DOTI-726272 format. One line per 8 residues: for each residue x, y, z of C-alpha. Coordinates in steps of 0.5 Angstrom, whole numbers. Layout:
! DOTI-726272
X Y Z | ...
//
This chain:
! DOTI-726272
50 -72 -73 | 49 -69 -80 | 44 -63 -81 | 38 -65 -85 | 38 -63 -93 | 32 -59 -94 | 31 -57 -87 | 38 -55 -84
39 -51 -91 | 32 -48 -91 | 31 -40 -92 | 24 -41 -90 | 22 -35 -94 | 16 -37 -97 | 11 -43 -98 | 15 -47 -102
21 -47 -97 | 16 -50 -92 | 13 -55 -97 | 21 -57 -98 | 22 -57 -90 | 16 -62 -89 | 18 -66 -95 | 25 -67 -92
22 -69 -85 | 17 -74 -88 | 22 -77 -93 | 26 -79 -87 | 20 -83 -84 | 18 -87 -90 | 23 -93 -89 | 20 -94 -82
13 -95 -84 | 10 -101 -82 | 7 -106 -88 | 0 -103 -87 | 2 -96 -86 | -1 -95 -80 | 5 -94 -76 | 12 -91 -76
17 -94 -71 | 24 -91 -71 | 30 -95 -70 | 31 -93 -63 | 30 -97 -57 | 27 -93 -52 | 20 -93 -48 | 15 -88 -46
10 -89 -40 | 5 -92 -45 | 4 -98 -50 | 8 -99 -56 | 2 -99 -60 | 1 -92 -58 | 8 -90 -59 | 8 -92 -66
1 -89 -67 | 5 -82 -66 | 10 -83 -71 | 4 -84 -76 | 0 -78 -74 | 4 -73 -72 | 6 -71 -79 | -1 -70 -81
-1 -63 -78 | 3 -61 -84 | 1 -66 -89 | -7 -65 -88 | -5 -57 -89 | -2 -59 -96 | -8 -63 -98 | -13 -58 -97
-17 -55 -103 | -15 -48 -101 | -7 -50 -102 | -4 -50 -109 | -4 -56 -113 | -1 -62 -109 | 6 -64 -109 | 7 -71 -112
12 -73 -106 | 6 -70 -101 | 1 -74 -105 | 5 -81 -104 | 5 -79 -97 | -2 -78 -97 | -4 -85 -100 | 1 -88 -94
-4 -84 -89 | -10 -86 -92 | -8 -93 -92 | -6 -93 -85 | -12 -90 -83 | -16 -95 -85 | -12 -101 -82 | -11 -97 -76
-18 -97 -74 | -20 -104 -76 | -20 -108 -70 | -19 -114 -75 | -12 -112 -78 | -6 -113 -75 | -4 -106 -74 | -10 -104 -71
-8 -98 -66 | -13 -101 -60 | -19 -98 -57 | -18 -91 -54 | -18 -92 -46 | -18 -88 -40 | -12 -83 -40 | -10 -86 -46
-4 -83 -51 | -9 -85 -57 | -13 -79 -55 | -7 -74 -56 | -6 -77 -63 | -14 -77 -65 | -13 -69 -65 | -9 -69 -72
-13 -75 -75 | -19 -70 -73 | -16 -64 -76 | -14 -68 -83 | -22 -70 -83 | -24 -63 -82 | -19 -59 -86 | -18 -64 -92
-24 -69 -92 | -23 -70 -99 | -16 -73 -98 | -17 -77 -92 | -25 -79 -91 | -28 -79 -98 | -22 -84 -100 | -24 -89 -95
-29 -95 -96 | -36 -95 -92 | -33 -101 -88 | -27 -96 -86 | -31 -90 -84 | -35 -95 -80 | -29 -97 -76 | -27 -90 -76
-33 -88 -73 | -32 -93 -67 | -25 -91 -66 | -26 -83 -65 | -33 -85 -61 | -28 -88 -56 | -26 -82 -53 | -33 -80 -50
-34 -83 -43 | -27 -84 -42 | -23 -80 -36 | -18 -75 -39 | -13 -70 -35 | -16 -63 -34 | -11 -60 -38 | -10 -58 -46
-12 -66 -47 | -20 -63 -47 | -19 -60 -54 | -17 -67 -57 | -24 -70 -55 | -27 -63 -58 | -24 -64 -65 | -26 -71 -65
-33 -70 -64 | -33 -64 -69 | -30 -69 -74 | -35 -74 -72 | -41 -69 -73 | -38 -65 -79 | -35 -71 -83 | -38 -77 -80
-45 -76 -80 | -46 -76 -73 | -52 -72 -70 | -49 -66 -66 | -54 -68 -61 | -50 -74 -60 | -44 -71 -58 | -46 -64 -55
-46 -66 -48 | -39 -68 -49 | -37 -62 -52 | -40 -57 -47 | -37 -61 -42 | -30 -60 -44 | -31 -53 -46 | -34 -52 -39
-27 -55 -36 | -23 -51 -41 | -26 -44 -39 | -24 -45 -32 | -16 -45 -35 | -17 -37 -37 | -13 -32 -34 | -12 -25 -36
-9 -21 -42 | -12 -27 -47 | -8 -32 -43 | -10 -39 -41 | -6 -44 -36 | -5 -51 -38 | -10 -53 -33 | -14 -50 -27
-9 -45 -24 | -8 -45 -17 | -9 -39 -13 | -10 -37 -6 | -17 -40 -6 | -15 -47 -9 | -8 -47 -4 | -11 -54 -1
-12 -57 -8 | -6 -61 -9 | -8 -63 -16 | -7 -56 -19 | -1 -53 -20 | 1 -46 -24 | 3 -48 -31 | 3 -43 -37
8 -45 -42 | 8 -46 -49 | 2 -51 -48 | -2 -45 -46 | 0 -42 -53 | 3 -46 -59 | 3 -53 -57 | -4 -54 -55
-9 -49 -52 | -9 -42 -56 | -7 -46 -62 | -13 -51 -62 | -18 -45 -60 | -15 -41 -67 | -17 -48 -71 | -23 -48 -68
-24 -41 -70 | -24 -44 -77 | -28 -50 -76 | -34 -46 -72 | -34 -39 -75 | -41 -40 -77 | -44 -45 -72 | -41 -42 -66
-40 -34 -67 | -40 -32 -60 | -34 -37 -58 | -30 -36 -64 | -31 -28 -63 | -28 -29 -56 | -22 -34 -58 | -20 -29 -63
-20 -23 -58 | -16 -28 -53 | -11 -29 -59 | -10 -22 -60 | -9 -20 -53 | -4 -26 -53 | -1 -24 -59 | 1 -17 -56
5 -21 -51 | 7 -27 -54 | 12 -24 -58 | 17 -22 -52 | 19 -30 -51 | 23 -29 -58 | 29 -26 -59 | 31 -22 -66
33 -28 -69 | 27 -32 -67 | 30 -36 -62 | 25 -38 -56 | 26 -38 -49 | 26 -45 -47 | 21 -46 -41 | 17 -51 -39
16 -58 -41 | 15 -62 -48 | 21 -58 -51 | 23 -63 -55 | 17 -61 -60 | 22 -55 -62 | 20 -51 -67 | 12 -52 -65
14 -46 -60 | 12 -42 -66 | 6 -45 -68 | 1 -40 -65 | 3 -36 -71 | 2 -41 -76 | -5 -42 -73 | -6 -35 -72
-5 -34 -80 | -9 -40 -82 | -15 -37 -78 | -14 -30 -81 | -14 -26 -74 | -10 -20 -77 | -12 -13 -75 | -7 -8 -79
-9 -3 -74 | -5 -7 -69 | 2 -8 -71 | 3 -14 -67 | -3 -18 -71 | -1 -15 -78 | 0 -21 -83 | 7 -18 -84
9 -18 -76 | 6 -25 -76 | 10 -28 -82 | 16 -25 -79 | 15 -28 -72 | 14 -35 -75 | 19 -35 -80 | 25 -32 -76
23 -38 -71 | 24 -43 -76 | 30 -40 -79 | 33 -40 -72 | 32 -48 -72 | 35 -49 -79 | 41 -45 -77 | 42 -49 -70
40 -56 -73 | 47 -59 -74 | 46 -64 -68 | 39 -64 -68 | 38 -70 -73 | 40 -77 -73 | 44 -80 -78 | 38 -82 -82
35 -75 -82 | 30 -77 -76 | 29 -72 -71 | 32 -74 -64 | 29 -73 -57 | 32 -67 -54 | 33 -60 -56 | 39 -57 -60
42 -64 -59 | 40 -71 -57 | 38 -71 -49 | 34 -76 -46 | 35 -72 -39 | 31 -67 -41 | 25 -71 -44 | 19 -73 -41
16 -80 -39 | 11 -79 -45 | 16 -78 -50 | 17 -84 -55 | 22 -84 -61 | 16 -81 -65 | 14 -76 -60 | 18 -70 -63
14 -69 -69 | 9 -65 -66 | 14 -60 -68 | 10 -60 -75 | 4 -56 -72 | 8 -50 -74 | 7 -52 -82 | -1 -52 -82
1 -45 -85 | 1 -50 -92 | -6 -49 -92 | -6 -42 -94 | -6 -41 -102 | 1 -38 -105 | -3 -31 -106 | -5 -31 -99
-4 -24 -96 | 1 -28 -91 | 6 -30 -96 | 5 -23 -100 | 7 -19 -94 | 14 -17 -93 | 17 -19 -86 | 16 -14 -80
22 -14 -76 | 22 -16 -69 | 19 -10 -65 | 25 -8 -61 | 29 -7 -67 | 24 -4 -72 | 26 3 -75 | 19 5 -75
18 9 -68 | 10 7 -68 | 12 0 -68 | 17 0 -62 | 14 -2 -55 | 15 3 -49 | 20 -2 -46 | 24 -8 -47
23 -10 -40 | 16 -12 -39 | 12 -15 -33 | 7 -20 -35 | 1 -22 -30 | -2 -28 -33 | 4 -32 -33 | 8 -28 -27
14 -27 -31 | 18 -21 -33 | 21 -21 -40 | 27 -18 -41 | 31 -15 -47 | 34 -9 -45 | 36 -5 -51 | 42 -3 -48
44 -10 -46 | 45 -16 -51 | 41 -22 -47 | 34 -24 -48 | 31 -28 -42 | 25 -28 -37 | 25 -28 -30 | 20 -32 -27
16 -32 -20 | 15 -39 -19 | 11 -43 -23 | 10 -51 -21 | 7 -57 -24 | 4 -62 -18 | 4 -68 -22 | 11 -73 -23
14 -69 -28 | 22 -71 -30 | 26 -65 -27 | 20 -61 -26 | 24 -56 -21 | 28 -54 -27 | 23 -53 -32 | 18 -49 -28
21 -46 -22 | 28 -43 -23 | 29 -36 -23 | 31 -34 -30 | 31 -37 -37 | 35 -35 -43 | 34 -36 -50 | 41 -35 -51
44 -40 -45 | 38 -44 -44 | 37 -48 -38 | 40 -54 -34 | 36 -61 -32 | 39 -65 -26 | 42 -72 -28 | 43 -74 -20
43 -72 -13 | 50 -69 -13 | 51 -61 -14 | 55 -62 -21 | 49 -67 -23 | 44 -62 -20 | 47 -56 -25 | 44 -51 -21
44 -45 -26 | 39 -39 -24 | 37 -42 -18 | 38 -43 -10 | 41 -50 -8 | 40 -51 -1 | 43 -56 3 | 42 -58 11
47 -64 11 | 54 -61 9 | 52 -62 1 | 50 -69 2 | 43 -67 -1 | 40 -61 -4 | 34 -58 -6 | 31 -52 -10
25 -48 -11 | 19 -52 -13 | 12 -50 -10 | 11 -43 -8 | 7 -41 -3 | 1 -37 -4 | 1 -33 -11 | 7 -29 -13
6 -22 -14 | 9 -16 -17 | 12 -10 -13 | 16 -4 -14 | 23 -3 -11 | 27 3 -12 | 34 2 -15 | 39 7 -18
33 12 -17 | 28 9 -21 | 22 5 -19 | 22 -2 -22 | 17 -7 -22 | 19 -13 -19 | 17 -21 -18 | 16 -23 -11
15 -31 -9 | 15 -35 -2 | 17 -42 -2 | 20 -47 3 | 26 -51 2 | 23 -57 5 | 16 -58 6 | 15 -60 13
21 -55 16 | 20 -49 19 | 25 -45 14 | 21 -40 9 | 25 -36 4 | 22 -30 1 | 25 -28 -6 | 25 -22 -10
27 -21 -17 | 29 -14 -20 | 30 -14 -27 | 35 -10 -32 | 34 -2 -32 | 37 3 -36 | 43 4 -31 | 45 -3 -31
42 -6 -37 | 46 -13 -37 | 44 -14 -30 | 39 -17 -26 | 38 -18 -18 | 36 -23 -13 | 35 -22 -6 | 33 -28 -1
30 -27 6 | 31 -33 9 | 27 -34 16 | 26 -39 21 | 19 -40 23 | 21 -44 29 | 23 -40 36 | 24 -47 40
29 -51 35 | 36 -51 35 | 40 -47 30 | 41 -49 23 | 47 -49 19 | 46 -49 11 | 50 -49 5 | 47 -44 0
49 -44 -8 | 47 -39 -12 | 47 -40 -20 | 48 -36 -25 | 47 -37 -33 | 50 -44 -35 | 55 -42 -41 | 58 -46 -46
66 -47 -45 | 72 -51 -45 | 73 -56 -39 | 76 -52 -33 | 83 -55 -34 | 83 -52 -41 | 80 -45 -38 | 85 -39 -37
85 -36 -30 | 83 -29 -31 | 86 -24 -27 | 82 -19 -23 | 84 -14 -29 | 82 -18 -35 | 80 -12 -39 | 87 -12 -44
88 -20 -44 | 88 -24 -50 | 84 -30 -48 | 78 -32 -52 | 76 -36 -46 | 77 -36 -38 | 74 -36 -31 | 75 -31 -25
74 -33 -18 | 74 -28 -12 | 71 -28 -5 | 65 -25 -7 | 64 -27 -15 | 65 -31 -21 | 65 -30 -28 | 66 -34 -34
68 -31 -41 | 67 -35 -47 | 66 -35 -54 | 58 -36 -53 | 59 -29 -48 | 60 -28 -41 | 56 -30 -35 | 58 -28 -28
55 -26 -21 | 57 -22 -15 | 55 -22 -8 | 52 -16 -7 | 51 -15 1 | 55 -17 7 | 51 -21 11 | 56 -24 15
56 -30 12 | 62 -34 9 | 62 -33 2 | 66 -36 -4 | 65 -35 -12 | 66 -42 -15 | 66 -44 -22 | 62 -50 -23
63 -56 -28 | 56 -58 -29 | 55 -66 -31 | 55 -67 -39 | 49 -66 -42 | 45 -62 -37 | 44 -56 -41 | 39 -56 -46
43 -52 -51 | 50 -54 -50 | 52 -61 -48 | 59 -58 -44 | 57 -52 -40 | 60 -48 -34 | 56 -45 -28 | 58 -39 -24
56 -39 -17 | 56 -36 -11 | 57 -40 -5 | 55 -38 2 | 55 -42 9 | 50 -39 14 | 47 -41 21 | 40 -39 22
38 -38 29 | 31 -40 32 | 26 -35 30 | 32 -31 26 | 34 -30 19 | 38 -27 14 | 38 -23 8 | 43 -25 2
43 -21 -5 | 46 -23 -11 | 47 -19 -18 | 47 -23 -24 | 51 -21 -30 | 50 -24 -37 | 52 -22 -44 | 50 -26 -50
55 -26 -56 | 50 -23 -62 | 50 -19 -68 | 53 -13 -64 | 60 -14 -62 | 62 -11 -55 | 70 -10 -54 | 74 -14 -48
74 -7 -45 | 67 -5 -45 | 65 -12 -42 | 70 -11 -37 | 67 -4 -36 | 60 -7 -35 | 62 -12 -31 | 65 -7 -26
59 -3 -26 | 54 -7 -22 | 48 -5 -19 | 48 -1 -12 | 42 -4 -8 | 42 1 -3 | 35 2 0 | 32 -4 -3
36 -9 1 | 36 -5 7 | 28 -5 7 | 28 -12 7 | 34 -13 13 | 30 -8 17 | 23 -12 16 | 27 -19 19
24 -18 25 | 17 -17 22
//
């Protein structure tokens, strides 16, 4: 697949670069407009769970984020190519809301995808009415009023979708002339729901966060992902700050404060080159992962006394992210230049049931920055570097390893190591989401190695990177962590004489079984910057049942590599070897040496079980970043006695190839300098009888 000229070769340094990227992306869409310009249908035959009319509406509506921003009165003179695209959109808007036109989008119903696409349309009406509303005839304005009003009184999910109705009602009252009193109840009801999503430190969940007091409410999960930041909630809050600064100053002040708090943590999800940690759903939206920074700049929430909210810092975070996508986009586009469903390459295994071929253009949320004038302080500022690599001491954080209470995660980028990743306490989604355990419930997620999604029931198809796969039927079926019991929590554990803040969660492999697992995740430290540790305390709650034979497979980071038959088998003493790629399997460890880096793990406890290190060749196209990947694993065969238990511990090693070259000898030295768990494991073993 060819790269896209104008995007893949884009330097992403200034406003002109963003505009060129916008034109490249929309230029590829133009041949697929319907005659009446109300729909865009890419030449890909795949379906989402909603109707085809709504899917083609996505293709029409999602690029509006960038086009409307480029059309604002504040932005510089409009480019001729953008002007032509605006004309398409205005014609399409008139036809799409007209019930008598063949390209009518259809009335908005309950749980309707049209609710989602109403948000970019409402954004265009609010931010650029002269381009998108004033050009409509009175008849078309009446149809638009009827169509947007269709959101009110309808059933919609208790998640980020509530913002879509708020913006539609704001457009109705601010642009279409509807008295505020007519929509006030709907706006207040949606704000009341959204207020329930708020967590600590400026975070919001994507829905009501299940805590111990809500444990019986099956509708609620624990989701604080990119929807909480860039895809929807923080993003929409910041746009609201622009629109309602005078009419709702108290809420706007609250949202600005939330954005500031969130900004002081969100940067940790991006590495020094701009790569974000893939986590959660809707990752086909790609560079929308950085859209929080675009909305933050547009809302001018800057505070130069806070390094993480200065124009220079925000600019650096957004543009580095866009450059990373440009650099890694060679397999992202179809031959006609349109975005594909996938992450770094086309991949239907990782998509959602709500992803149509047009869905990926939600990525253009990051381009609302075009609404800023060329002389805005955002464009004038010199980009600040990533905090962990800043030469200014006052800008550097205390540590590259940080526990974040709101999402129950530890963000890890130890300065002495070379790997940017997250340890996760166990979020989960309760509604039927494809590959939900993989997207939310693995132990670790990496910006360098991504994560893998299942393609089937067999172990290689399960692709169990960074999780514990368990079978009680001799490998016929497997299960992994999904729903955690109670709230994941932090606790301090001593490792190498240092007190480390760790994450602990409790979960059951099978809901009705009596087996319970307590997992403790220990982050990197100064002594072992390339390692993290997982300790699993497995207990039987039933004192009257038979003993249970289990196979446990602990997976490390999936890593790009050749197929196993093409890989050299490394010796234990591989320090002086010349192989660029190779694998190592021992009784207690496994490792993959690759051009992408090194990934391995070691069993760190003699638990009396049968242990074996194995390299797993995962099914093709399971990993988001690499279509061919290997997973180092440790496999245990254990017997759990009635009322008994066992503790297993694994040290996980990973170094990503980066700007700092590490010699073969140094890699070897770091691999053999593994964490000594000492009292950490002994304390858990001693508590088995509790």
